[in-house]
C-alpha positions as CSV (number, residue, x, y, z in Angstrom):
1,Q,3.6,-3.8,11.6
2,V,1.9,-4.0,8.0
3,Q,0.6,-7.2,6.5
4,L,0.0,-7.6,2.8
5,V,-2.1,-9.9,1.0
6,E,-2.1,-10.2,-2.7
7,S,-5.0,-11.6,-4.7
8,G,-6.2,-11.9,-8.1
9,G,-3.7,-14.0,-10.0
10,G,-4.2,-17.0,-12.2
11,L,-4.0,-18.3,-15.5
12,V,-4.6,-16.1,-18.7
13,Q,-4.2,-16.2,-22.3
14,A,-1.8,-13.9,-24.0
15,G,-3.6,-10.7,-24.9
16,G,-5.8,-10.9,-21.8
17,S,-5.9,-9.0,-18.9
18,V,-5.8,-9.4,-15.0
19,R,-6.1,-7.2,-11.9
20,L,-4.2,-7.8,-8.9
21,S,-5.1,-6.4,-5.6
22,C,-3.2,-6.2,-2.4
23,A,-4.9,-5.4,0.7
24,A,-3.0,-3.7,3.4
25,S,-3.7,-4.2,7.3
26,T,-2.8,-1.1,8.5
27,R,-4.2,2.1,9.9
28,T,-1.4,4.1,8.2
29,F,-1.7,3.1,4.4
30,S,-1.7,6.7,3.4
31,S,1.6,6.8,5.0
32,L,3.0,4.0,2.6
33,G,4.8,4.2,-0.8
34,M,3.7,1.1,-2.4
35,G,5.2,-1.0,-5.3
36,W,5.0,-4.1,-7.2
37,F,7.6,-6.6,-8.3
38,R,7.7,-10.1,-9.8
39,Q,9.9,-13.1,-9.9
40,A,9.8,-15.6,-12.6
41,P,11.3,-19.0,-12.0
42,G,15.1,-19.0,-12.0
43,K,15.3,-15.2,-11.9
44,E,15.7,-12.5,-9.4
45,R,12.9,-10.6,-8.1
46,E,12.3,-7.4,-10.1
47,F,10.9,-4.0,-10.0
48,V,7.2,-3.7,-11.9
49,A,5.8,-0.5,-10.6
50,A,5.4,2.1,-7.9
51,V,3.0,4.6,-6.7
52,S,3.4,7.6,-4.0
53,R,1.4,7.9,-0.9
54,S,-1.0,10.1,-2.5
55,G,-1.4,8.1,-5.7
56,D,-0.5,10.9,-7.9
57,Q,3.1,10.1,-9.1
58,T,3.8,6.4,-10.6
59,N,6.8,4.7,-12.3
60,Y,7.0,1.7,-14.4
61,A,9.4,-0.8,-15.5
62,V,10.4,-0.4,-19.3
63,S,8.8,-3.9,-20.0
64,V,5.4,-3.0,-18.7
65,K,4.9,0.6,-19.5
66,G,1.8,1.3,-21.5
67,R,0.6,-1.9,-20.7
68,F,0.2,-2.1,-16.8
69,T,-1.1,0.4,-14.5
70,I,-0.7,1.0,-10.7
71,S,-3.5,2.6,-8.6
72,R,-4.3,2.8,-5.0
73,D,-7.6,3.5,-2.8
74,N,-6.4,4.8,0.3
75,A,-9.9,4.7,1.7
76,K,-9.8,0.9,1.1
77,N,-6.2,0.4,2.1
78,T,-5.7,-1.4,-1.2
79,L,-3.2,-1.3,-3.9
80,Y,-4.0,-2.4,-7.3
81,L,-2.1,-3.4,-10.6
82,Q,-4.2,-3.7,-14.0
83,M,-2.2,-5.8,-16.5
84,N,-3.3,-5.5,-20.0
85,S,-1.9,-7.1,-23.3
86,L,-0.4,-9.8,-21.2
87,K,2.5,-11.6,-22.8
88,P,4.1,-15.0,-21.8
89,E,7.3,-13.3,-20.4
90,D,4.8,-11.7,-17.7
91,T,4.5,-14.9,-16.2
92,A,5.8,-14.8,-12.5
93,V,4.8,-14.5,-8.8
94,Y,3.8,-11.0,-8.2
95,F,4.4,-9.4,-5.0
96,C,3.3,-6.1,-3.5
97,A,5.7,-4.2,-1.2
98,A,5.2,-1.2,1.2
99,R,7.6,1.3,2.7
100,F,7.0,4.0,4.9
101,T,8.2,7.4,3.5
102,T,7.8,11.0,4.5
103,S,7.5,12.1,0.7
104,A,3.9,12.3,-0.4
105,T,4.8,12.3,-3.9
106,G,8.0,10.1,-3.9
107,Y,8.2,6.5,-5.2
108,S,10.9,3.9,-5.5
109,S,11.9,1.1,-7.7
110,L,14.6,-0.4,-5.4
111,L,13.8,-3.6,-3.6
112,S,16.1,-2.7,-0.7
113,H,13.8,0.3,0.2
114,Y,10.8,-1.9,0.9
115,A,10.4,-3.1,4.5
116,Y,7.2,-5.0,4.1
117,W,6.1,-7.7,1.5
118,G,3.2,-9.8,0.7
119,Q,3.3,-13.6,0.1
120,G,2.8,-13.2,-3.6
121,T,0.3,-14.3,-6.2
122,Q,1.0,-16.5,-9.3
123,V,0.2,-14.9,-12.8
124,T,0.8,-17.4,-15.7
125,V,0.1,-16.4,-19.4
126,S,-0.4,-18.9,-21.9
127,S,0.8,-18.3,-25.6
C-alpha cells in the first residue's frame, strides 16, 4: 500500500512561485512512476506532469511546459513540483499520484494508469 501526502499549496500572486511536495509512505518509492494532476472547480481532473522511476524522464502538459518542473528524490521518498510564473488559470487542487511500473524510464499522463492518490493541496493564484 502507498500513502501520499501533498503539501506546499497556498495563495500566491500571479507571476509568483510555489513548490509542492508529495511525501510517499512506502519502501518501494523508486519502483513508482509519479505524476501531478490538478482539478479546478467545475472541471475534470487533468494531467500536469509526470516523471519516471529514475527521475531522468519527464513529461508536461502543454499549458505548464516551461513554467513547471517535476522532480523526485528517491532517497527521501518525495516528489516535487516547482511552479513558476503562475497564472490565475493555474488555480486548482493539485494531486500527486503513483503507479507501480517495471519501466525505469517510462511515464504516463493518463489518470487511469495511477492506482494511488494523495488528498490534494489547494493552489490559488490571484490576479
